C-alpha positions in Angstrom: 25.1 -19.3 7.2 24.4 -17.4 4.0 23.8 -13.7 4.4 20.8 -12.4 2.6 18.1 -9.7 2.5 14.4 -10.5 2.9 11.8 -9.0 0.7 8.2 -9.3 1.9 5.6 -8.8 -0.8 1.9 -8.8 0.3 -0.9 -8.5 -2.1 -4.7 -8.6 -1.7 -4.9 -12.4 -2.0 -1.5 -13.7 -1.0 1.9 -12.8 0.4 5.5 -14.2 0.2 8.9 -13.8 1.8 11.8 -13.9 -0.6 15.4 -14.2 0.3 17.9 -12.4 -2.0 21.6 -12.9 -2.0 24.6 -12.6 -4.4 26.3 -15.8 -5.5 28.9 -16.1 -8.2 28.5 -12.4 -9.0 24.7 -13.0 -9.8 21.6 -12.1 -7.8 19.8 -15.2 -6.6 16.4 -15.4 -5.0 14.7 -18.0 -2.9 11.0 -18.1 -1.8 11.1 -19.1 1.9 7.5 -18.6 2.8 4.1 -18.1 1.1 0.7 -17.4 2.7 -2.9 -16.5 1.8 -4.4 -13.1 2.5 -8.1 -12.2 2.5 -10.5 -9.8 4.0 -12.4 -10.5 7.2 -15.5 -8.9 8.7 -14.9 -6.9 11.8 -17.1 -4.3 13.4 -19.3 -4.2 10.3 -16.4 -3.5 7.9 -14.3 -5.5 5.5 -10.8 -5.5 7.0 -7.3 -7.0 6.6 -6.2 -9.2 9.5 -3.1 -7.1 10.2 -2.0 -9.2 13.2 -2.1 -12.3 11.1 -0.1 -10.6 8.4 2.6 -9.7 10.8 2.6 -13.2 12.2 3.2 -14.5 8.7 6.1 -12.0 8.2 7.6 -13.4 11.4 7.0 -17.0 10.2 8.9 -16.1 7.0 11.9 -14.9 9.0 11.9 -18.1 11.1 11.8 -20.3 7.9 14.7 -18.3 6.4 16.7 -19.1 9.6 15.7 -22.8 9.4 17.0 -22.9 5.8 20.5 -21.7 6.9 20.1 -18.1 5.9 21.2 -15.1 7.9 19.0 -12.1 7.0 20.8 -8.7 7.3 17.9 -6.5 6.2 14.2 -6.7 5.6 11.6 -4.6 3.8 7.8 -4.9 3.2 5.6 -3.8 0.3 1.8 -4.1 0.0 -1.1 -2.7 -2.0 -1.9 1.0 -1.7 -4.5 3.4 -0.1 -5.2 1.4 3.1 -4.0 2.5 6.6 -4.3 2.4 10.3 -4.4 5.2 12.9 -2.5 5.0 16.2 -3.1 6.9 19.5 -0.6 8.7 21.7 0.7 5.4 23.1 1.0 3.9 19.6 -2.0 1.6 20.0 -4.3 0.8 17.1 -7.3 3.1 17.1 -8.7 1.5 13.8 -8.8 -1.8 12.1 -7.0 -2.0 8.8 -10.3 -1.4 6.9 -10.0 -2.6 3.3 -10.4 -0.5 0.2 -13.4 -2.6 -0.9 -15.4 -1.7 2.2 -18.5 0.4 1.3 -17.7 3.1 3.9 -16.5 5.4 1.1 -19.8 5.3 -0.8 -20.7 8.8 -1.7 -17.6 10.3 -0.1 -15.8 11.1 -3.4 -18.8 13.1 -4.5 -18.8 15.1 -1.2 -15.1 15.8 -1.4 -15.3 16.9 -5.0 -18.1 19.2 -4.0 -15.6 21.1 -1.8 -12.6 20.8 -4.1 -13.0 21.1 -7.9 -11.8 17.8 -9.6 -9.6 19.9 -11.9 -7.8 21.5 -8.9 -7.4 18.2 -7.0 -6.0 16.5 -10.0 -3.6 19.4 -10.8 -2.2 19.1 -7.3 -1.9 15.3 -6.8 -2.1 13.8 -10.3 -3.9 10.8 -8.8 -6.8 9.1 -10.5 -10.3 9.4 -9.0 -11.3 6.1 -7.3 -13.9 6.0 -4.6 -11.6 4.0 -2.3 -8.6 6.4 -2.3 -7.3 7.2 1.2 -8.6 10.8 1.0 -12.2 9.5 0.8 -11.6 6.9 3.6 -10.3 9.6 5.9 -13.2 11.9 5.0 -15.6 9.1 5.8 -13.9 8.8 9.3 -14.2 12.5 9.8 -17.9 12.4 9.1 -18.8 9.2 10.9 -16.1 8.8 13.6 -14.7 12.2 14.4 -13.8 11.0 17.8 -11.3 8.6 16.3 -9.6 11.3 14.3 -9.5 13.5 17.4 -7.7 10.8 19.4 -5.4 9.8 16.6 -1.7 10.8 16.7 -0.1 8.8 13.8 -1.2 7.8 10.3 0.5 4.7 8.9 -0.2 2.9 5.7 -0.2 -0.9 5.9 3.5 -1.4 5.1 4.4 1.6 7.3 2.7 -0.2 10.2 4.4 -3.5 9.6 7.8 -1.7 9.5 6.8 -0.1 12.8 6.1 -3.5 14.3 9.5 -4.7 13.2 11.6 -1.7 14.2 9.6 0.5 16.6 10.2 3.4 14.2 7.5 5.3 12.3 7.6 6.8 8.9 5.4 7.4 5.8 7.1 6.0 2.7 6.8 8.0 -0.5 5.5 5.6 -3.2 2.6 4.3 -1.1 1.9 7.8 0.3 1.2 9.1 -3.2 -1.7 6.6 -3.5 -3.6 8.6 -0.8 -4.4 11.5 -3.2 -3.1 13.8 -0.5 0.5 14.2 -1.7 1.5 17.1 -3.8 2.9 15.7 -7.0 5.2 18.7 -7.6 6.6 19.1 -4.1 6.4 15.3 -3.2 5.2 16.3 0.2 1.8 16.1 2.0 -0.3 18.9 0.8 -1.2 20.7 4.0 -3.6 23.2 2.4 -5.6 20.2 1.0 -5.7 18.6 4.4 -6.8 21.8 6.0 -9.5 22.3 3.4 -11.0 18.9 4.3 -10.6 19.2 8.0 -8.2 16.3 8.3 -5.6 16.8 11.0 -2.2 17.5 9.3 -0.3 16.5 12.4 -1.2 12.8 11.9 1.1 12.6 8.9 4.9 12.0 9.3 7.8 13.2 7.2 7.7 11.4 3.9 10.7 9.0 3.5 12.1 7.8 0.2 12.8 4.2 -0.8 16.2 3.0 0.5 15.8 4.9 3.8 17.2 2.8 6.7 14.4 3.0 9.2 16.4 1.4 12.0 17.4 -2.0 13.5 15.0 -4.7 14.6 13.3 -4.3 18.0 15.6 -6.0 20.5 13.0 -8.7 21.4 12.8 -9.7 17.7 16.5 -9.7 17.3 16.8 -12.1 20.3 13.9 -14.3 19.0 15.5 -14.7 15.6 19.1 -14.6 16.5 19.9 -11.9 13.9 20.6 -8.2 13.9 18.7 -7.0 10.8 18.2 -3.5 9.5 14.7 -2.5 8.5 15.1 -0.7 5.1 12.2 0.9 3.2 11.7 -0.4 -0.3 9.2 1.1 -2.6 6.4 0.0 -0.2 3.7 0.2 -2.9 3.9 -3.2 -4.6 3.7 -1.8 -8.1 6.4 0.7 -7.2 8.7 -2.3 -6.3 7.7 -4.2 -9.4 8.4 -1.4 -11.8 12.0 -1.0 -10.5 12.6 -4.1 -12.7 11.5 -2.4 -15.9 14.6 -1.7 -18.1 15.6 1.9 -18.3 14.6 2.2 -21.9 12.9 5.4 -22.9 9.2 4.9 -23.5 9.2 1.3 -22.1 5.7 0.1 -21.4 5.0 -2.2 -18.4 2.1 -4.3 -17.2 2.1 -5.4 -13.6 -0.6 -8.0 -12.9 -2.1 -9.3 -9.8 -5.5 -8.7 -8.2 -5.3 -5.5 -10.3 -3.4 -5.0 -13.5 -1.5 -1.8 -14.0 -0.3 -0.6 -17.4 1.8 2.4 -17.9 5.2 4.1 -18.3 7.7 5.8 -16.0 8.4 9.5 -16.4 10.6 12.1 -14.6 7.7 14.4 -14.1 3.9 14.0 -13.5 1.4 14.3 -16.3 -1.4 16.4 -14.7 -3.0 17.8 -17.8 -6.8 18.0 -18.4 -6.5 15.2 -21.0 -4.8 13.0 -18.4 -7.6 13.7 -15.9 -10.2 13.0 -18.5 -8.6 9.6 -19.1 -8.3 9.1 -15.3 -4.6 8.4 -15.6 -2.7 8.3 -12.3 0.8 9.6 -11.4 2.0 7.4 -8.5 5.4 7.9 -7.0 8.3 5.7 -8.0 11.9 5.1 -7.0 14.4 7.9 -7.5 11.6 10.5 -7.7 10.2 9.0 -10.9 6.5 8.8 -11.6 4.5 5.8 -12.6 2.1 7.2 -15.1 -0.4 4.3 -15.4 -4.0 3.1 -15.7 -5.7 0.6 -13.5 -7.3 -2.2 -15.6 -9.0 -5.4 -14.7 -6.7 -8.0 -13.2 -7.2 -11.4 -11.6 -9.8 -10.4 -9.0 -12.7 -12.1 -10.8 -10.8 -15.4 -11.1 -9.8 -15.1 -7.4 -13.5 -14.6 -6.4 -14.7 -17.5 -8.6 -12.0 -19.8 -7.1 -13.1 -18.7 -3.6 -16.8 -19.2 -4.2 -16.4 -22.7 -5.8 -13.8 -24.0 -3.4 -16.4 -24.8 -0.7 -20.1 -25.2 -0.2 -19.9 -23.2 3.0 -21.0 -19.6 2.7 -18.0 -17.2 2.6 -17.6 -13.5 3.4 -16.7 -12.8 -0.2 -15.4 -9.4 -1.3 -17.8 -6.6 -2.0 -19.1 -6.9 -5.6 -18.8 -4.4 -8.4 -22.1 -2.4 -8.7 -24.5 -3.6 -11.3 -24.1 -2.0 -14.7 -20.6 -0.7 -14.1 -17.7 -1.2 -16.6 -15.6 -4.1 -15.2 -12.6 -3.0 -17.3 -12.6 0.4 -15.6 -12.2 0.3 -11.8 -12.7 4.1 -11.7 -16.3 3.6 -12.7 -17.2 1.9 -9.4 
């Protein structure tokens, strides 16, 4: 049996489970499982099939064991902004509604009517996109206040998958910053901002940094797989994990490409200037308290949609489209 660590990387169109181990003083990686991911329609919303995603994570661990590997740790990263809410018994109160769902139409404008854009940007340093978590939660507050009232825990998608693995809850830093609710200067949830919007602050857990050991596997999973793994938080935002590989060269520029492409640099402090806001540059959290100062640009989404539409003659629940007349190279213009 070869000891390894498992990295689970899930994007908006596919996911994979990679085994990493040291051999002959070099890091080796092996893809043990790959699977598709797409939105589904539930309750009138575009959602992620979170149960299926967890089943695929479990399948990846099984396949690693079948290949003679002994995983000692596991961590999951995904895209940003999307979340679930749990009740007092840790049951799902919401589906994992996807960021392309139209429930946030008009919400950004309403929030910015209460908090000046300049103030919000100076606090969070996060770009203005209609699907940010702040606007998803505000939509829930307006349309489903009963859900927010019953909720006890806020978990982003990888937070929830880690909870299913370990039974422990936490909000990881890099993904939390994509909510537009984290103070870029304190690196903590901005309670004054939450209070201003009427979003219950008690939903949000202590923010944990990458490399935090969340805990061991649930006993039933340890028995099922015949391993005793630790669940360790990576940079749970996929771009945060990708950017760790950028050489530590001052001023190095990176492009991370998938459904979206992200172009930017890493810095030790956020850039929250009026000019940065004008350019809609974002300051997402990185490993070791660094900031990913970047810009969202068009990625492979259009190719993915063309492939999906042309693959079959059967009508498909395709993703929500970009509004007519909008600039496809600038996602912030949605």
